[in-house]
C-alpha positions in Angstrom: 83.3 65.9 47.2 84.5 69.5 47.1 82.7 72.5 45.4 84.9 72.5 42.2 84.3 68.8 41.7 80.6 69.0 42.4 79.8 72.1 40.3 82.4 71.8 37.4 83.6 68.2 37.5 87.1 69.4 38.3 88.9 66.8 40.3 91.5 68.0 42.7 94.9 66.5 42.0 96.7 64.6 44.7 99.4 66.7 46.3 102.4 67.0 44.0 105.8 65.8 45.2 107.7 68.5 46.9 110.8 68.6 44.6 113.0 70.4 47.2 112.2 67.7 49.8 112.8 65.0 47.2 116.2 66.5 46.4 117.1 66.8 50.1 116.2 63.2 50.7 118.2 62.1 47.6 121.3 64.0 48.9 121.0 62.6 52.4 120.8 59.0 51.1 123.8 59.5 48.9 125.9 60.7 51.9 125.3 57.3 53.5 126.4 55.5 50.3 129.6 57.5 50.0 130.3 56.9 53.7 130.1 53.2 53.2 132.3 53.4 50.0 135.0 55.7 51.4 134.8 55.2 55.2 134.5 58.9 55.6 131.6 61.1 56.6 129.8 63.2 54.0 127.1 65.9 54.3 124.7 67.8 52.1 126.2 71.2 51.1 124.4 73.7 53.2 122.6 76.3 51.0 122.9 78.9 53.6 126.7 78.9 53.8 126.5 77.6 57.4 129.3 78.6 59.8 130.9 75.2 60.1 131.7 75.5 56.3 132.9 79.2 56.2 136.6 78.4 56.0 136.2 75.6 53.3 137.2 76.8 49.9 136.6 73.4 48.3 132.8 73.4 48.6 130.9 72.6 45.4 128.3 70.2 44.2 125.6 68.7 46.3 127.5 66.5 48.7 130.9 67.1 50.4 133.1 65.2 52.7 133.0 66.6 56.3 136.7 66.1 57.1 138.8 68.8 55.3 141.9 66.6 55.9 140.3 63.8 53.7 141.4 64.3 50.1 138.2 63.5 48.2 139.1 64.5 44.6 135.5 64.5 43.2 132.9 67.1 43.0 129.6 65.2 43.5 126.3 66.4 41.9 123.2 64.3 42.4 119.7 64.5 40.9 116.5 62.5 41.2 114.4 62.9 38.0 111.4 61.4 36.4 113.2 60.2 33.2 116.9 60.1 32.4 116.5 59.5 28.7 118.3 56.2 28.5 118.2 53.7 25.7 117.9 50.5 27.8 118.3 48.2 24.8 121.3 50.0 23.3 123.1 50.9 26.5 123.4 54.5 25.3 122.2 57.8 26.5 119.8 59.4 24.1 121.2 62.6 22.5 118.5 64.7 24.4 119.0 63.0 27.8 118.8 65.2 30.8 122.1 63.6 32.0 124.0 66.0 29.6 122.3 69.1 31.2 123.3 67.9 34.7 126.7 66.9 33.6 127.4 70.4 32.3 126.4 71.7 35.8 128.6 69.1 37.5 131.6 70.0 35.3 131.2 73.8 36.0 131.1 73.2 39.7 134.1 70.8 39.7 136.2 73.2 37.6 135.8 76.0 40.2 137.5 73.9 42.8 139.8 71.9 40.6 138.1 68.5 41.2 136.9 65.7 39.0 133.2 65.8 38.3 131.0 62.9 39.4 127.3 62.8 38.7 125.0 60.4 40.6 121.5 60.5 39.2 118.4 58.4 39.7 115.1 58.2 38.0 111.7 57.5 39.6 111.1 53.8 40.1 114.7 52.8 40.6 115.6 50.4 43.4 116.1 52.1 46.7 119.6 53.3 47.1 120.6 52.9 43.5 121.8 55.5 41.1 123.6 55.8 37.8 127.1 57.1 38.4 128.4 59.1 35.4 131.9 60.2 34.7 134.0 61.2 31.8 136.6 58.6 31.3 139.5 58.3 28.9 140.4 55.0 27.2 143.1 54.1 29.7 140.6 54.5 32.6 137.9 52.5 30.9 140.5 49.8 30.2 141.5 49.7 33.8 137.9 49.5 35.0 136.9 46.9 32.5 138.6 44.2 34.4 136.4 45.1 37.4 133.2 46.4 36.0 131.8 47.6 32.6 129.6 50.6 32.0 125.8 50.1 31.8 125.4 53.2 29.6 127.6 55.4 27.5 127.0 58.7 25.7 125.6 58.4 22.2 128.1 57.8 19.4 129.9 61.1 18.4 128.5 62.9 21.5 130.9 65.0 23.5 131.6 64.5 26.3 132.1 60.8 26.3 130.3 59.7 29.5 130.3 56.3 31.1 127.4 55.4 33.4 127.6 52.6 35.9 124.8 51.2 38.1 126.0 52.4 41.5 125.3 49.3 43.7 127.4 47.1 41.5 130.1 49.8 41.0 130.6 50.5 44.7 130.6 46.8 45.5 133.1 45.8 42.8 135.6 48.7 43.1 136.9 50.1 46.3 137.5 53.8 46.7 141.3 53.8 46.9 141.6 51.7 43.7 139.2 54.0 41.9 141.0 57.1 43.0 144.3 55.6 41.6 142.6 54.8 38.3 141.3 58.4 38.0 144.7 60.0 38.5 
């Protein structure tokens, strides 16, 4: 028993999760998932602007493909949060979901390098290696995907942007990268 607890009844909290470390681990795990999906290596975007990246003008988001010759048209943002703000029973995002905040960031980053935003976000307690993949899709793209997979979550009615959220293990298993890239064009 420490002094604070003995004298004042104050219990010392267990050590908080280091959010930077949690984010780094999240990004590293996502690089492996994207490698499996595309067949190309990905890496966390170095915060220091490391030398191996100095001539790359397409760096944005949290994860980037390593080979500059590989045309990966998506800007990938990833987050690991306590609560996404999902209506599990309605398959909708709540209007105050943190997904919208991170989607705004994802869109801004993607716009700077003329790429399509892709948000992969997970909440505490999700199965290891699983995320929700969010993208803004038009009706044609949703129709093309519906023969392969359907969204698990969509943005609330009337909310702009219209986001579709897919459970990543099923999404990456059902749709190969080249097919998805064609649908997104």
